[in-house]
N, C-alpha and C positions, 0 to 999 in steps of 0.2 A: 266354522259357524256350529252354533248349536241351532236346535230346534225353536222356531219361532210359533210361539203358542197364541193364538188366536188374532195373529197380525201383528201381535204389539210386545210381547215377552219374550225376548230370545233367552232360552234356558242356557246357561253356560257349563257349570258344575255341581254335581251335590256338595251340599256343605253341613247337612244333618239330616235328621230322622226323628220324626215327630209320633205323635199315637196312631194317627191316622193319614199319615203321608208324608212325602220326603220333602227335606227344604232344599231348595236350588238358589243358588246366586245366578241372577237374571238381568237382562238388560232391558229398560222400559225405552222402547222407542217412540213413545209419544211424550216422556217427560225427560227424556235424554240423562238417566241417571242408572245407579245399580242400584237393584232391588232383592229382597230376599221372597222368592216365591215357594210357597206352600202346596204341593199337588196332590191331589186325592188319590188314594193308591187303591180302595175297595169302593165299588159301586152299589154296594146295598143299601134298601133305604133308610136303614138305623143308623150307619156311617155317614150318608150325605146330608140326614138331617142336624147331625153333630155339625158337621163341616159348613153348613147353610147358616148354624146359629153364631158359629165363629167368626165368619166373614160378615157377618150381619153387625159385629160387634164396633162400635165408633167412640174411642175415648181417646180424647187429645191430652196427653199430659208428658213432661218430658222424661218421666220414668215408667212409663207403660209403654207396650210394643205391640199394638193392637193393628188388625189387619186395615189396609191405607185401599184396597180396592180389588176387583175380583174379575174373572173371566171365565168362559166356558167356550171350549172346542170340541166337537163330537161328542165322545163319551168321558171326556177328561174335565174336571175344573180346578181352577187353583185361584189362590188370593195372594196378594203380595202385601208386605210390611217393609220398614226400612230395614236396611242391610245395616247389623252390628257384627264387626268383625274380632271383637278383644275375648270372642268365647264366653262360657258361663262361669259361674263362681265355683263350679267343680274345677274348671281349667285352673283358677287363681289358688285354690287349696293345693291342686298336683302341682304346681309351680314351688309354693314357699310354704305349704303346712299352715300352721296355726298361724292367725293374722294379729296385729296388734289392736289392743281393745279400740285406741280411739279410730283406726281405720274402720273397725268394724262398726261402731258406733255410727260412723259416716256413711257406710253401707245400710247399714238397718234403718236411719233416718229416711232414705231415700226411697229404699223399700215401703215403708210405711206413709210416706207421703203420695207415692203412686197409688197403694192399696185405699188409700182413703179416697180417692177419686175414684177407683172402680167400685168401691162399696157406694158411694154417693150414687152412682148411677143404678144401684139396686142388683149387681151383679157379684155373686160369690165364685170366688177363683176355683177353689174346689183341689188345686193341683200345684201348691206353693212347694217348691223345692229348690234345690240348689243348681240341676240342670234347667230350670225354666227362669233362672234369673241371669239375665246376659249382659256381660261389661262392654263398653264402647273400649277401643284401644286407644286408651290417653296417655299410654307409657308411665312416667313417673309423675304425670300431673294429676290433677283432683279427679278420681274416679266419679264414674257415671253409668249407673245402674240401670237397669229396663226391664220390668217384670213382663213375661212372652208366656205364649202357648194357653190359651184360652180354649182348648179345647174340648174340654167337659165342663166347662164353668156355665152357669145359669143363672136365670134373675130370680128373685125370690117371688115364689108366686106361680111359676111355669111349671107346667106338666113336668113330671121326670121320664128321663128316655130308659133308664134302668129297672129294673123286675124291684119288687119289693124286698128287701132285706138283702141286697145286693150292692156293695161297697163300690165305689170308683173314685179311682186316686192312686196314688205311690205308697204301697206299704212303708211303713216309718216315719211317716210324715201324716198320718193318720191323727185326728183328735179324737178323744175316747166315746165322744157322742156320735162320730159317724160311724164307728165300729158298731154301734148298737142300732144303726140305720135310722137315725132322727134327719129330719129335713135338714137341708144345707141352708147354714147361717155364717154370718161374718165371723163369731167367735172362732168356728173350725178353721178360718185363714190365720187368724192371730196365734193358735197355737203353733202352727205349721211354720209362722215367722219365727215363734221361740226357738223351734228346734234347729231352723235354718241358722240361728244366731251362734248356739250352742256350736254347731257343726264351725263355722267359722274361726269359734274361738279356740278349740280344741283340736282342729284338724283332722277330725275322723267324724264318720256318722255316729250321732248320740242314740242310744239303746231307748226309744220310747216308750218301750211297756215298761220296762224296769223304772224308769224314772216317774210314771203314772201310780205304778205300786207303791213307789217308797212315798210318793206325796198323800198317796190315801192310806196310808198306814201309819207314817210317822209327822207326815205334815210337810210344811216348805223345809228341803234340805240346806245344809248350808252352802255356800257358794264352791263350785268345785275347782279344781286346781286350774291356776291360769286366768280366772275370772274374775275381775273386781267387784269387792262388796256393793258398791253402789249400781255397776251396771246387773249385776245376778239380782237385785230386789226387781229391777226393771222385767228382765227375762221371766222370773217365779210369777210375776202377776200374767203375764203369756202361757205359762204352761200348767196352768192350775187345771186339775181334772175337769172339775166342774164348770163349766160353760157361764154360770152365773156370777163364780166368782172371778172369772177371768176380767181380763181388758176386753169393755164392750165395743168400744170404737178402735181402728186404728190411729185416729185425731187423741185421743186418749193416752194412748201408749206413747205416741211421738213427744209427747208434753213431757211425760214423764223420762224419756230418756233424754231429752233437753237438758232437764235438771239433775240426772245423773253425770251426763257428761262433763259438766262444771266442775265436779269432785273428783274426776281423775285425773292423776300425774300426767304432766306435760311429757311429750315424746324426748327420747334422750338423743343427743347427736351422735350416739352409736347405733341407735337402731336402724335397721337395712329398709330402705324406701321400698314399697311394694311398686313394681311395675308390672302394668297389664299390657299384655303383648298382644301382636295381631295372629288370631288363631285359624284365621280362614288360609293364609298363603298367598301366595303372588295370583295374578291373573294369566291362564292359560294363553296360548300363542293365539293370536288373533284378536286379542284385545287389547285396549291401552287405558288409560284413565279418565279417557274422554268418550270412549264406547269402542265398539267394535273399528278394528284398523283394516283399512281397504289395502289388502298385499298386493305389491308390485307386479304388474303382469309379464310373467317371463316370456323370453321371446318363442317365437314358435319354432318346432323342430322341422318343420317343412319349410322349403325355401320360397318365402315370398315372391309373385310376380314382380318381376323389376317394373318400377315406376320412372317416368320420364322426368328429369329433374327440371327445376324452374330453368327457364333460359335466361344466360346472363345477360347485363345489360349491351345494349345494342350499340357498338362502336362506330364511330362515324371516320371514312376514309379522307386521306389528304383532297380529295375532288368533291367531296360532298356526297357519295354516295354511301351505302350501308352495306356492309358485310353481312352475308349469313352462310354459317358455319355448312361445311357439307354435311350428306348422309352419313348414318353409322356405317363404321368400319367392318368391312366384311374380310374372309381369307383373301390373301392376295396371291395371283402365281407367281411360282418362283421365276419365271421365263414368259414372253410373248408367246400369245397363242398362235400354233402355226395357221397359216392362210390367211393371217391380217396384213393387209397391206400398210406400209407405213405412211403417214400423212406425206402431201407432197411439199408442204411448207417448210418441216422440220424433218432432220434427220432420225434414224431409229435411235431411242435411247437404249441403254443397257438394259438388260432383263433385270425383273425385279425393282426397278428404280421407278419412283412414284413421285409425281410432281408436288410440289408444297400446296397446299391449301384446299386440296381435293383428295378424298376419299371413295373408295368402292360403293357401289349400294349393296343394301342386304342382298344374301344369297338366295334369300328367299323371294326377290323379287321376279316378276312372272317374265322380264325380260334378259334375265341372265344364265337362261338355260342353253341357247342355242349359240348366243354372242359374247365374248368377253366384254366385261366393264367397258363403258364408254372410256373413262379415264384411265384404263389399268396400263396402256401401255402410250407412247409417243407423247407430243407436248399437248395441253389442252389448248382450246381454240382462244384465240385471243380475245375476242369478244366474251369470254366466260371467265376471263383472267383477273384475279383480284388487282386492284389498282395501288395497293401498299401493301408493306409487310406486317399488317395487324395481325397478330396469332388468333387461330380459330379454335372453337370449342366445339367438339364432335356433338356435344349432348345439346348444343343451343336448338338444332333444327330436328332433333329425334322425333320430339312429338308430331312434327310434320311430315317427315319422309316414313316413319315407322307405321303409323296409322292410318295413312292415306296412300297407300299402294297404288291407287289409281292413277298418280302423277308422279311416278318416279323419273329419273332423267334417260330419258329415249336414247340410246345408242345411235349413230348415224352408220349406216351401210358402209362396209370397209372400204369401198372404192370411192364414195365421196366422203369421207371421214372429215376431213379438212374443209369440206365447202360449207358455208352457213345451210340453213334450210332455209327454203323460200317462205315468203310471208303466207298465212293462212288467209284465203279471200273471205271476210264476212259478209255474209248477208243480211239485207235489212227484213225486219219482221215484216209482215204483209202478204197479201195475194199476188199470185203473177202476172206479169204485163198483160199476159194473154186473157185473165179474168178480168181486171182491173179496167182496160180499156174499154171494151163492150159495155160495163155497167156503167161506166161516165157517158158515154155516148147514148144510153137510153135514157140516163140522168137528165140531160143538156134538152133532149128532145120533150119529155114530160114537163118541163121546166117552159119550153117555148109554148107547147100546148097550152099551159096554165095561166100565161100570158095573152094569147090570143085569147081565150075563153073570156077574159075580165075584160077585154075592150069590146066586146061585143053584147054586153048588157047595158 
């Protein structure tokens, strides 16, 4: 089992690494589901402030993967989000290379839909790239995209956490105004969306610097190879070097994309379907689809103390009496012990022969040290013999004979083995007669004196 964080999140295995922390697959013991947990690796004030900003973001949208909850434990902090198992767009390109234009348009529409909600909250993402766009493992079904990693995002108007003229983001996906140190704004995110679209259509990272120079020198170039003209007109509106000539909102770019899709040719029957695989892999040992699996307890290597089994149902003899099984068996003597006289009523049996229905008491009994067991030799006393041939289970009275050694069968002296034990005289509770008689006499005298005193009044 993994480490349990803050008594709620059980870290299972690492599945990725972000700018400020590692991402783990974790089990939420409260909500009973798997989540992705981002654990902060550094603890300096600057990194912690970014971490706090990211976990404070709460955006509900099917194409946005924002933090859902957070927890702190000693010097560690984490926040959790939904677990997305299909990998990123970089994994899809690695599996298939350039993607069909209609498939790209579907992904681009979902990305712009989520980004419009982010911008509506006043948040600039500032790090849109293929590695931060995750995919649900939908197989060959309709793809489902999630925009993630808001580690360097910020709300418009908030103070910047970076120094002046210091650029934050991923090289190759910067907007030109970002390189010049301008304040973060929504069109910068749209420029990065245009670069991501080119990456999906061409199967390789575009040269953003050369593209910006070509736009600045020669204006809007023609459609690159493999990019349909209607779709290129939308992408060109996202890639304009001048932010004022660019689409101002994600909603506007999405409307233009919807119109361009209608002019694209339909997918042919020979086009290979794009399948989004599960990139996380199976759960490690000890975890199942419904959470941690309780391992069956292995038998202990040390021999356990024998426990007395439950006594079997008591059987009734032909005369109505109940049979009790004999005590646990003990090592039987191979021959009659010397010095023990044979009973007067029965002839001496053969050595080692044991009467049915009787077993020797345990060797640890305190009476077995000086004399042989009572029923080892000779026939048993007739008053103790069973009244029918009902089989006996030695384990039936084991709890009584093994645990209460103060009442084992007491062997009779050798000379009186056949004679029954004399009845024990029981005494009634109370004072002895020598004390009781004088007390009664005194009581009678007191009673008589009392009656006489009453007659004198």
